[in-house]
All heavy atoms as an XYZ file, in Angstrom:
740
protein
N     -24.055     20.594     21.449
C     -24.561     19.521     22.260
C     -25.540     20.107     23.274
O     -25.234     21.071     23.955
C     -23.382     18.828     22.961
C     -23.781     17.639     23.771
S     -22.421     16.745     24.559
C     -21.527     16.139     23.168
N     -26.686     19.472     23.369
C     -27.696     19.955     24.303
C     -27.339     19.544     25.731
O     -26.472     18.712     25.957
C     -29.082     19.380     23.959
O     -29.062     17.970     24.210
C     -29.470     19.661     22.518
N     -28.039     20.119     26.669
C     -27.808     19.800     28.075
C     -28.112     18.321     28.333
O     -27.371     17.640     29.044
C     -28.671     20.711     28.985
C     -28.574     20.285     30.434
C     -28.283     22.161     28.819
N     -29.186     17.826     27.733
C     -29.555     16.425     27.914
C     -28.479     15.501     27.342
O     -28.080     14.523     27.988
C     -30.896     16.140     27.247
C     -31.384     14.694     27.331
C     -31.523     14.265     28.792
C     -32.691     14.530     26.587
N     -27.983     15.822     26.156
C     -26.920     15.013     25.554
C     -25.671     15.017     26.432
O     -25.018     13.990     26.607
C     -26.575     15.519     24.153
C     -27.650     15.262     23.134
C     -27.375     15.937     21.794
O     -26.748     17.024     21.800
O     -27.782     15.385     20.765
N     -25.345     16.166     27.006
C     -24.178     16.272     27.870
C     -24.366     15.435     29.132
O     -23.444     14.765     29.582
C     -23.902     17.734     28.242
C     -22.632     17.923     29.040
C     -21.390     17.473     28.297
O     -21.224     17.766     27.127
N     -20.524     16.749     28.971
N     -25.573     15.448     29.700
C     -25.848     14.641     30.891
C     -25.715     13.153     30.587
O     -25.163     12.392     31.372
C     -27.244     14.930     31.421
C     -27.345     16.195     32.200
C     -28.716     16.324     32.778
N     -28.810     17.491     33.631
C     -29.932     17.970     34.093
N     -31.073     17.369     33.806
N     -29.942     19.031     34.852
N     -26.247     12.744     29.440
C     -26.149     11.336     29.030
C     -24.691     10.949     28.841
O     -24.256      9.891     29.291
C     -26.972     11.077     27.752
C     -28.466     11.219     28.059
C     -26.666      9.703     27.172
C     -29.356     11.224     26.834
N     -23.929     11.803     28.196
C     -22.510     11.548     27.968
C     -21.758     11.471     29.297
O     -20.954     10.557     29.505
C     -21.918     12.641     27.085
C     -20.462     12.494     26.691
C     -20.238     11.218     25.904
C     -20.020     13.691     25.874
N     -22.037     12.384     30.209
C     -21.389     12.369     31.525
C     -21.717     11.076     32.273
O     -20.847     10.468     32.901
C     -21.813     13.575     32.363
C     -21.251     14.882     31.834
O     -20.282     14.845     31.043
O     -21.794     15.941     32.209
N     -22.973     10.650     32.190
C     -23.388      9.413     32.853
C     -22.671      8.210     32.237
O     -22.198      7.324     32.961
C     -24.906      9.242     32.743
C     -25.405      7.991     33.383
N     -25.432      7.815     34.746
C     -25.866      6.847     32.839
C     -25.897      6.615     35.015
N     -26.175      6.003     33.878
N     -22.572      8.181     30.928
C     -21.873      7.097     30.239
C     -20.424      7.024     30.681
O     -19.901      5.947     30.984
C     -21.946      7.288     28.721
C     -21.090      6.354     27.874
C     -21.575      4.917     28.000
C     -21.078      6.793     26.433
N     -19.770      8.163     30.761
C     -18.364      8.209     31.184
C     -18.215      7.678     32.606
O     -17.323      6.875     32.889
C     -17.810      9.646     31.060
C     -17.708     10.034     29.581
C     -16.464      9.774     31.743
C     -17.444     11.505     29.349
N     -19.096      8.102     33.507
C     -19.042      7.625     34.893
C     -19.231      6.120     34.965
O     -18.525      5.429     35.701
C     -20.106      8.324     35.737
C     -19.783      9.756     36.070
C     -20.905     10.420     36.842
O     -21.632      9.719     37.583
O     -21.063     11.642     36.707
N     -20.191      5.604     34.198
C     -20.455      4.169     34.193
C     -19.254      3.392     33.660
O     -18.867      2.373     34.223
C     -21.691      3.846     33.356
C     -22.985      4.253     33.997
C     -23.260      3.479     35.285
O     -23.027      2.258     35.337
O     -23.695      4.119     36.257
N     -18.676      3.878     32.582
C     -17.514      3.201     32.005
C     -16.351      3.172     32.984
O     -15.687      2.155     33.156
C     -17.070      3.902     30.716
C     -17.857      3.597     29.461
C     -17.381      4.484     28.320
C     -17.723      2.142     29.072
N     -16.093      4.284     33.626
C     -14.961      4.356     34.535
C     -15.214      3.537     35.798
O     -14.303      2.891     36.310
C     -14.644      5.808     34.875
C     -14.060      6.532     33.685
C     -13.882      8.018     33.900
O     -14.445      8.594     34.809
N     -13.106      8.642     33.036
N     -16.426      3.526     36.291
C     -16.740      2.740     37.484
C     -16.704      1.251     37.213
O     -16.150      0.471     37.993
N     -17.253      0.835     36.104
C     -17.302     -0.579     35.755
C     -15.938     -1.121     35.376
O     -15.713     -2.318     35.392
C     -18.288     -0.792     34.611
N     -15.030     -0.253     35.031
C     -13.741     -0.708     34.536
C     -12.641     -0.646     35.589
O     -11.469     -0.792     35.261
C     -13.343      0.127     33.330
O     -13.109      1.455     33.728
N     -12.999     -0.462     36.853
C     -11.983     -0.327     37.892
C     -11.066     -1.550     37.939
O      -9.851     -1.422     37.943
C     -12.639     -0.086     39.254
C     -11.649      0.080     40.360
C     -10.937      1.263     40.489
C     -11.404     -0.945     41.257
C      -9.996      1.426     41.496
C     -10.470     -0.792     42.273
C      -9.763      0.387     42.387
N     -11.642     -2.758     37.987
C     -10.823     -3.973     38.031
C      -9.993     -4.098     36.766
O      -8.817     -4.466     36.829
C     -11.691     -5.210     38.218
C     -10.867     -6.484     38.190
C     -11.493     -7.600     38.944
C     -10.729     -8.889     38.872
N      -9.312     -8.840     38.776
N     -10.595     -3.790     35.636
C      -9.882     -3.838     34.356
C      -8.667     -2.909     34.398
O      -7.551     -3.294     34.013
C     -10.847     -3.442     33.234
C     -10.187     -3.106     31.937
C      -9.603     -4.096     31.166
C     -10.141     -1.802     31.480
C      -8.992     -3.792     29.962
C      -9.542     -1.485     30.286
C      -8.965     -2.486     29.523
N      -8.848     -1.703     34.900
C      -7.743     -0.747     34.973
C      -6.686     -1.203     35.970
O      -5.491     -1.036     35.724
C      -8.264      0.645     35.331
C      -8.999      1.298     34.190
C      -9.420      2.718     34.502
O      -9.194      3.230     35.588
N     -10.048      3.365     33.539
N      -7.096     -1.795     37.080
C      -6.133     -2.307     38.057
C      -5.288     -3.425     37.445
O      -4.080     -3.484     37.665
C      -6.848     -2.801     39.321
C      -7.398     -1.692     40.181
C      -6.320     -0.763     40.704
O      -5.281     -1.246     41.177
O      -6.522      0.464     40.633
N      -5.919     -4.300     36.682
C      -5.186     -5.370     36.003
C      -4.189     -4.796     35.005
O      -3.051     -5.270     34.911
C      -6.142     -6.330     35.297
C      -6.960     -7.165     36.262
O      -6.590     -7.252     37.456
O      -7.981     -7.731     35.815
N      -4.615     -3.793     34.269
C      -3.704     -3.152     33.313
C      -2.516     -2.523     34.027
O      -1.379     -2.637     33.567
C      -4.429     -2.068     32.514
C      -5.126     -2.480     31.234
C      -5.841     -1.290     30.610
C      -4.171     -3.102     30.248
N      -2.782     -1.866     35.160
C      -1.703     -1.227     35.922
C      -0.684     -2.255     36.414
O       0.505     -1.972     36.463
C      -2.259     -0.472     37.131
C      -2.785      0.900     36.804
C      -3.046      1.641     38.107
C      -4.423      2.204     38.128
N      -4.715      2.937     39.365
N      -1.166     -3.445     36.777
C      -0.251     -4.486     37.239
C       0.665     -4.957     36.117
O       1.842     -5.182     36.334
C      -1.025     -5.674     37.804
C      -1.616     -5.411     39.162
C      -2.336     -6.621     39.708
O      -2.608     -7.581     38.997
N      -2.644     -6.579     40.995
N       0.106     -5.109     34.919
C       0.896     -5.580     33.784
C       1.739     -4.471     33.158
O       2.811     -4.732     32.624
C      -0.013     -6.186     32.713
C      -0.554     -7.515     33.098
N      -1.778     -7.657     33.713
C      -0.039     -8.757     32.975
C      -1.993     -8.935     33.949
N      -0.950     -9.626     33.510
N       1.233     -3.260     33.205
C       1.906     -2.112     32.583
C       1.913     -0.945     33.577
O       1.132      0.002     33.437
C       1.193     -1.704     31.286
C       1.054     -2.835     30.311
C      -0.135     -3.560     30.196
C       2.116     -3.196     29.485
C      -0.257     -4.608     29.298
C       2.002     -4.234     28.586
C       0.818     -4.937     28.502
O       0.709     -5.987     27.612
N       2.782     -0.981     34.563
C       2.765      0.059     35.604
C       3.127      1.448     35.099
O       2.847      2.444     35.774
C       3.802     -0.441     36.619
C       4.626     -1.433     35.900
C       3.792     -2.001     34.795
N       3.691      1.540     33.925
C       4.097      2.837     33.377
C       2.955      3.579     32.671
O       3.147      4.704     32.231
C       5.274      2.644     32.413
C       4.967      1.699     31.286
N       4.981      0.329     31.446
C       4.633      1.926     30.004
C       4.661     -0.244     30.294
N       4.445      0.705     29.407
N       1.785      2.963     32.584
C       0.662      3.639     31.933
C       0.139      4.779     32.800
O       0.024      4.654     34.013
C      -0.475      2.655     31.651
C      -0.208      1.572     30.619
C      -1.440      0.695     30.454
C       0.220      2.154     29.283
N      -0.195      5.871     32.143
C      -0.740      7.034     32.845
C      -2.248      6.880     33.024
O      -2.870      5.987     32.445
C      -0.471      8.321     32.044
O      -1.194      8.244     30.804
C       1.017      8.504     31.779
N      -2.836      7.765     33.801
C      -4.288      7.766     33.990
C      -4.992      7.990     32.650
O      -6.033      7.385     32.369
C      -4.694      8.841     34.989
N      -4.405      8.828     31.822
C      -4.970      9.087     30.486
C      -4.936      7.810     29.645
O      -5.907      7.482     28.957
C      -4.180     10.204     29.804
C      -4.710     10.587     28.449
C      -5.792     11.445     28.325
C      -4.139     10.080     27.281
C      -6.290     11.806     27.080
C      -4.632     10.425     26.037
C      -5.700     11.289     25.948
O      -6.194     11.628     24.719
N      -3.827      7.071     29.708
C      -3.708      5.811     28.971
C      -4.773      4.817     29.435
O      -5.407      4.150     28.611
C      -2.327      5.181     29.175
C      -1.197      5.997     28.590
O      -1.428      6.738     27.610
O      -0.068      5.892     29.117
N      -4.971      4.741     30.739
C      -5.966      3.813     31.281
C      -7.379      4.205     30.860
O      -8.197      3.344     30.534
C      -5.857      3.769     32.809
C      -4.559      3.181     33.350
C      -4.471      3.390     34.853
C      -4.423      1.717     32.997
N      -7.639      5.492     30.842
C      -8.953      5.965     30.399
C      -9.162      5.638     28.924
O     -10.234      5.171     28.530
C      -9.069      7.472     30.639
C     -10.460      7.990     30.417
C     -10.671      9.402     30.891
N      -9.461     10.148     31.149
C      -9.369     11.455     31.061
N     -10.417     12.162     30.724
N      -8.238     12.074     31.314
N      -8.120      5.837     28.124
C      -8.204      5.513     26.706
C      -8.457      4.016     26.511
O      -9.284      3.623     25.685
C      -6.921      5.951     25.986
C      -6.864      5.712     24.489
C      -8.005      6.411     23.766
C      -5.518      6.188     23.938
N      -7.785      3.189     27.287
C      -8.006      1.739     27.212
C      -9.460      1.387     27.556
O     -10.058      0.511     26.928
C      -7.064      1.001     28.155
S      -5.359      0.917     27.587
N     -10.018      2.067     28.545
C     -11.405      1.836     28.928
C     -12.346      2.143     27.770
O     -13.256      1.375     27.473
C     -11.778      2.699     30.147
O     -10.911      2.357     31.229
C     -13.224      2.501     30.554
N     -12.116      3.251     27.098
C     -12.960      3.618     25.964
C     -12.768      2.655     24.793
O     -13.725      2.307     24.104
C     -12.665      5.047     25.509
C     -12.965      6.087     26.567
C     -12.219      7.251     26.650
C     -13.984      5.915     27.493
C     -12.487      8.211     27.609
C     -14.254      6.858     28.465
C     -13.505      8.007     28.511
O     -13.767      8.953     29.465
N     -11.540      2.202     24.590
C     -11.277      1.233     23.521
C     -11.938     -0.105     23.845
O     -12.481     -0.764     22.958
C      -9.774      1.052     23.320
C      -9.035      2.253     22.741
C      -7.528      2.039     22.815
C      -9.463      2.516     21.299
N     -11.896     -0.502     25.097
C     -12.539     -1.752     25.513
C     -14.053     -1.667     25.317
O     -14.702     -2.657     24.983
C     -12.209     -2.073     26.964
C     -12.764     -3.415     27.419
C     -12.226     -3.782     28.773
C     -12.840     -5.022     29.359
N     -12.831     -6.187     28.554
N     -14.616     -0.493     25.507
C     -16.048     -0.285     25.296
C     -16.388     -0.220     23.814
O     -17.548     -0.028     23.449
C     -16.500      0.988     25.994
N     -15.369     -0.376     22.980
C     -15.531     -0.399     21.524
C     -16.052      0.928     20.971
O     -16.836      0.951     20.021
C     -16.432     -1.562     21.104
C     -16.153     -2.008     19.698
O     -15.042     -1.833     19.195
N     -17.149     -2.582     19.050
N     -15.628      2.035     21.586
C     -16.004      3.347     21.072
C     -15.110      3.692     19.888
O     -13.925      3.333     19.857
C     -15.842      4.409     22.163
C     -16.746      4.268     23.388
C     -16.444      5.365     24.396
C     -18.203      4.297     22.994
N     -15.663      4.397     18.938
C     -14.902      4.799     17.758
C     -13.968      5.961     18.106
O     -14.110      6.605     19.150
C     -15.848      5.233     16.637
O     -16.462      6.462     16.962
N     -13.050      6.225     17.212
C     -12.118      7.336     17.392
C     -12.885      8.647     17.526
O     -12.565      9.476     18.383
C     -11.128      7.395     16.212
O     -10.364      6.174     16.209
C     -10.195      8.573     16.323
N     -13.906      8.832     16.715
C     -14.702     10.059     16.784
C     -15.446     10.170     18.111
O     -15.544     11.257     18.692
C     -15.699     10.119     15.627
C     -15.066     10.445     14.308
C     -16.118     10.586     13.227
C     -15.489     10.943     11.908
N     -16.483     11.126     10.847
N     -15.977      9.055     18.601
C     -16.690      9.077     19.877
C     -15.738      9.398     21.026
O     -16.076     10.186     21.913
C     -17.374      7.728     20.110
C     -18.532      7.479     19.169
C     -19.038      6.047     19.194
O     -18.235      5.126     19.436
O     -20.251      5.860     18.956
N     -14.555      8.799     20.998
C     -13.559      9.081     22.034
C     -13.152     10.549     21.977
O     -13.042     11.212     23.004
C     -12.337      8.155     21.881
C     -12.730      6.701     22.136
C     -11.221      8.578     22.838
C     -11.670      5.690     21.771
N     -12.958     11.059     20.765
C     -12.591     12.468     20.601
C     -13.662     13.380     21.192
O     -13.348     14.372     21.860
C     -12.371     12.786     19.125
N     -14.909     13.029     20.976
C     -16.008     13.832     21.500
C     -16.025     13.809     23.029
O     -16.196     14.843     23.676
C     -17.333     13.300     20.962
O     -18.408     14.001     21.502
N     -15.817     12.634     23.608
C     -15.817     12.510     25.065
C     -14.666     13.296     25.682
O     -14.837     13.984     26.682
C     -15.725     11.022     25.476
C     -17.032     10.311     25.139
C     -15.414     10.877     26.965
C     -16.966      8.808     25.279
N     -13.487     13.196     25.064
C     -12.302     13.855     25.608
C     -12.165     15.309     25.163
O     -11.244     16.001     25.580
C     -11.036     13.072     25.216
C     -10.944     11.647     25.751
C      -9.710     10.950     25.197
C     -10.916     11.654     27.264
N     -13.071     15.719     24.280
C     -13.059     17.085     23.755
C     -11.734     17.406     23.051
O     -11.121     18.453     23.296
C     -13.356     18.096     24.864
C     -13.824     19.420     24.302
O     -14.378     19.474     23.203
N     -13.584     20.489     25.033
N     -11.282     16.468     22.220
C     -10.079     16.645     21.410
C     -10.398     16.231     19.985
O     -11.494     15.731     19.707
C      -8.888     15.808     21.958
C      -9.222     14.321     21.994
C      -8.479     16.301     23.334
C      -8.068     13.438     22.437
N      -9.471     16.429     19.082
C      -9.704     16.074     17.692
C      -9.494     14.570     17.489
O      -8.733     13.936     18.235
C      -8.752     16.828     16.744
O      -7.409     16.387     16.996
C      -8.863     18.328     16.933
N     -10.135     14.001     16.468
C      -9.895     12.592     16.151
C      -8.418     12.295     15.859
O      -7.926     11.222     16.207
C     -10.768     12.346     14.918
C     -11.884     13.326     15.063
C     -11.233     14.544     15.670
N      -7.708     13.255     15.270
C      -6.283     13.047     15.017
C      -5.506     12.906     16.326
O      -4.553     12.130     16.403
C      -5.696     14.195     14.187
C      -6.092     14.118     12.726
O      -6.458     13.019     12.264
O      -6.029     15.156     12.047
N      -5.905     13.647     17.344
C      -5.251     13.533     18.648
C      -5.498     12.157     19.262
O      -4.603     11.579     19.893
C      -5.749     14.617     19.600
O      -5.394     15.894     19.127
N      -6.684     11.620     19.066
C      -6.994     10.279     19.561
C      -6.144      9.249     18.820
O      -5.586      8.337     19.442
C      -8.494      9.942     19.405
C      -8.773      8.499     19.790
C      -9.344     10.893     20.232
N      -6.017      9.410     17.513
C      -5.192      8.484     16.730
C      -3.752      8.502     17.214
O      -3.117      7.451     17.351
C      -5.249      8.840     15.242
C      -6.571      8.523     14.603
C      -6.573      8.942     13.145
C      -7.951      8.820     12.548
N      -8.005      9.324     11.180
N      -3.228      9.680     17.497
C      -1.859      9.810     17.990
C      -1.729      9.164     19.375
O      -0.751      8.462     19.656
C      -1.461     11.290     18.051
C      -0.026     11.525     18.384
C       0.870     11.023     17.283
C       2.305     11.416     17.558
N       3.217     10.864     16.589
N      -2.726      9.371     20.234
C      -2.704      8.780     21.571
C      -2.752      7.249     21.481
O      -2.053      6.549     22.223
C      -3.873      9.301     22.404
N      -3.552      6.736     20.554
C      -3.623      5.287     20.354
C      -2.281      4.748     19.864
O      -1.843      3.678     20.294
C      -4.737      4.949     19.369
C      -6.128      5.101     19.966
C      -7.241      5.096     18.945
C      -7.406      3.855     18.171
N      -8.594      3.884     17.280
N      -1.636      5.487     18.998
C      -0.326      5.082     18.486
C       0.701      5.043     19.627
O       1.467      4.080     19.753
C       0.122      6.040     17.379
C       1.478      5.746     16.834
N       1.720      4.671     16.013
C       2.658      6.372     17.005
C       3.008      4.649     15.704
N       3.590      5.676     16.293
N       0.698      6.068     20.456
C       1.626      6.106     21.598
C       1.346      4.971     22.573
O       2.267      4.340     23.104
C       1.519      7.446     22.320
C       2.117      8.590     21.562
C       2.048      9.876     22.386
N       2.529     10.985     21.606
C       1.899     12.136     21.454
N       0.747     12.340     22.075
N       2.408     13.090     20.714
N       0.066      4.710     22.820
C      -0.321      3.625     23.715
C       0.132      2.279     23.149
O       0.622      1.424     23.874
C      -1.837      3.644     23.930
C      -2.406      2.577     24.844
C      -1.810      2.685     26.246
C      -3.923      2.700     24.896
N      -0.009      2.116     21.861
C       0.428      0.889     21.195
C       1.914      0.650     21.435
O       2.340     -0.475     21.689
C       0.122      1.015     19.700
C       0.024     -0.270     18.961
C      -0.424     -0.014     17.529
N      -1.844     -0.129     17.340
C      -2.474     -1.298     17.248
N      -1.831     -2.412     17.338
N      -3.771     -1.328     17.060
N       2.708      1.723     21.362
C       4.145      1.606     21.617
C       4.426      1.276     23.082
O       5.301      0.468     23.384
C       4.876      2.890     21.237
C       5.243      2.935     19.762
C       6.194      4.063     19.473
N       5.408      5.297     19.385
C       5.838      6.492     19.756
N       7.039      6.652     20.241
N       5.067      7.548     19.646
N       3.688      1.907     23.999
C       3.918      1.689     25.427
C       3.675      0.237     25.839
O       4.361     -0.284     26.704
C       3.020      2.593     26.274
C       3.469      4.025     26.326
C       2.552      4.817     27.222
C       2.981      6.262     27.315
N       2.100      7.026     28.211
N       2.668     -0.382     25.233
C       2.341     -1.762     25.601
C       2.945     -2.769     24.622
O       2.658     -3.956     24.698
C       0.809     -1.974     25.724
C       0.245     -1.118     26.834
C       0.102     -1.733     24.414
N       3.787     -2.257     23.718
C       4.488     -3.080     22.738
C       3.524     -3.958     21.952
O       3.703     -5.162     21.812
C       5.557     -3.924     23.425
C       6.604     -3.071     24.113
C       7.611     -3.875     24.905
O       7.521     -5.116     24.948
O       8.511     -3.242     25.485
N       2.478     -3.322     21.438
C       1.451     -3.999     20.669
C       1.765     -3.866     19.189
O       1.972     -2.758     18.697
C       0.091     -3.363     20.978
C      -1.151     -4.035     20.454
C      -1.301     -5.420     21.073
C      -2.368     -3.203     20.776
N       1.836     -4.974     18.494
C       2.151     -4.956     17.075
C       1.070     -4.274     16.261
O      -0.088     -4.197     16.681
N       1.419     -3.795     15.067
C       0.452     -3.066     14.242
C      -0.691     -3.934     13.721
O      -1.742     -3.414     13.362
C       1.300     -2.524     13.084
C       2.502     -3.394     13.050
C       2.726     -3.883     14.448
N      -0.517     -5.229     13.712
C      -1.565     -6.113     13.190
C      -2.519     -6.603     14.274
O      -3.568     -7.149     13.972
C      -0.934     -7.313     12.476
C      -0.051     -6.973     11.278
C       0.548     -8.235     10.684
C      -0.834     -6.202     10.226
N      -2.167     -6.392     15.537
C      -3.024     -6.821     16.639
C      -4.136     -5.807     16.851
O      -3.888     -4.618     16.952
C      -2.203     -6.965     17.939
O      -1.098     -7.824     17.693
C      -3.057     -7.527     19.053
N      -5.351     -6.307     16.915
C      -6.513     -5.439     17.131
C      -6.625     -5.096     18.613
O      -6.234     -5.867     19.489
C      -7.789     -6.143     16.689
C      -7.777     -6.594     15.257
C      -8.475     -5.602     14.423
C      -8.613     -6.143     13.005
N      -8.273     -5.196     12.024
N      -7.185     -3.918     18.903
C      -7.328     -3.472     20.290
C      -8.201     -4.440     21.086
O      -7.897     -4.733     22.243
C      -7.922     -2.068     20.348
C      -6.914     -1.016     20.047
C      -6.868     -0.212     18.950
C      -5.781     -0.646     20.846
N      -5.781      0.617     19.021
C      -5.099      0.376     20.173
C      -5.284     -1.081     22.064
C      -3.944      0.984     20.672
C      -4.139     -0.494     22.566
C      -3.479      0.521     21.876
N      -9.287     -4.914     20.494
C     -10.172     -5.800     21.258
C      -9.488     -7.110     21.630
O      -9.749     -7.678     22.672
C     -11.486     -6.038     20.519
C     -11.327     -6.718     19.171
O     -10.219     -6.670     18.606
O     -12.307     -7.290     18.682
N      -8.559     -7.585     20.801
C      -7.794     -8.790     21.147
C      -6.887     -8.517     22.343
O      -6.772     -9.334     23.249
C      -6.936     -9.244     19.961
C      -7.731     -9.750     18.787
C      -6.846     -9.999     17.574
O      -5.792     -9.382     17.427
N      -7.285    -10.897     16.708
N      -6.246     -7.374     22.325
C      -5.320     -7.016     23.405
C      -6.060     -6.769     24.716
O      -5.605     -7.166     25.791
C      -4.515     -5.772     23.009
C      -3.748     -5.182     24.148
C      -2.624     -5.808     24.646
C      -4.156     -3.984     24.723
C      -1.903     -5.258     25.709
C      -3.443     -3.430     25.778
C      -2.327     -4.077     26.273
N      -7.202     -6.128     24.665
C      -7.895     -5.680     25.872
C      -8.807     -6.735     26.500
O      -9.409     -6.470     27.519
C      -8.699     -4.411     25.559
C      -7.842     -3.201     25.175
C      -8.715     -2.071     24.672
C      -6.973     -2.761     26.338
N      -8.860     -7.909     25.949
C      -9.680     -8.978     26.554
C      -9.132     -9.427     27.864
O      -8.073     -9.516     28.215
C      -9.763    -10.178     25.633
C     -10.799     -9.960     24.591
C     -11.051    -11.213     23.842
N     -11.280    -10.814     22.466
C     -11.000    -11.541     21.424
N     -10.486    -12.714     21.555
N     -11.267    -11.129     20.227
């Protein structure tokens, strides 16, 4: 990744996290047991980023993102047929 790509990615992350403050506060009210990592993952899912894109941002493997999504699904008691965008509206 070039320096320019890294700067763009850093800016995108800052924008997502800043714009999602109210969204994260609402999630915390409904699910107080969510961690900061869970809230960040929800922000990226709400932004409709793919598993590969999230993995790149978090500097982890796509399999790790899939596992984190699975754990998050259990924490919020989300059924396997419910789509993330439906839940995060």
